[in-house]
Legacy VTK file of the C-alpha trace (Angstrom):
# vtk DataFile Version 3.0
C-alpha trace
ASCII
DATASET POLYDATA
POINTS 70 float
-7.572 -2.938 16.593
-11.443 -2.536 17.328
-13.277 -4.796 19.695
-16.784 -5.425 18.854
-17.678 -6.226 22.421
-18.450 -3.371 24.968
-16.544 -3.576 28.074
-17.098 -2.463 31.621
-14.130 -0.171 33.116
-13.004 -3.193 34.994
-12.776 -5.283 31.799
-10.885 -2.640 29.987
-8.374 -2.131 32.952
-7.824 -5.963 32.791
-7.418 -5.904 28.921
-4.929 -3.088 29.522
-2.859 -5.241 31.910
-2.256 -8.232 29.365
1.236 -8.875 28.747
0.767 -8.166 24.922
-0.909 -4.764 25.722
1.597 -3.165 28.322
3.679 -1.506 25.718
0.483 -0.241 23.639
-1.884 2.612 23.814
-5.576 2.138 23.855
-8.693 4.376 24.345
-12.299 3.909 24.572
-14.447 5.313 21.833
-18.191 4.748 21.640
-17.837 1.922 24.041
-15.141 0.034 21.966
-11.414 -0.366 22.333
-9.407 1.529 19.752
-5.602 1.376 19.693
-3.899 4.546 19.377
-1.596 4.840 16.234
0.144 8.701 16.910
3.496 6.924 18.374
6.123 9.083 16.393
6.396 12.603 18.290
8.507 15.641 17.566
9.018 18.582 19.799
8.902 21.675 17.822
10.129 25.293 18.800
8.375 28.586 17.910
10.893 29.041 15.302
9.967 25.816 13.357
7.299 24.917 10.866
4.764 22.095 11.439
4.166 20.220 8.164
1.581 17.603 7.359
4.242 14.904 6.172
2.726 12.037 3.967
-0.853 12.523 5.093
-1.209 16.206 4.175
1.896 16.932 1.907
0.684 20.435 1.032
0.228 21.478 4.685
2.682 23.689 6.536
2.378 26.575 9.217
4.761 28.197 11.356
4.427 27.045 14.931
4.682 30.796 16.128
1.276 31.383 14.029
-0.403 28.679 16.057
0.831 29.745 19.443
1.372 33.708 19.442
3.554 34.833 22.382
2.564 38.468 22.526
LINES 1 71
70 0 1 2 3 4 5 6 7 8 9 10 11 12 13 14 15 16 17 18 19 20 21 22 23 24 25 26 27 28 29 30 31 32 33 34 35 36 37 38 39 40 41 42 43 44 45 46 47 48 49 50 51 52 53 54 55 56 57 58 59 60 61 62 63 64 65 66 67 68 69
């Protein structure tokens, strides 16, 4: 959801407090409200592999390679 109306900080906070928005996540990008979609999270250890799933089906990288420990 994107709003075409630019809001003040107070208006944005009021928008977040609406009952229909309490369990949703939003951010302001370029002065417009944008709903965050990345709701599925998975915690990986250094011994696991991060894959691109359906978005990047050919992508995979060892977590250890992203965060070297020593």
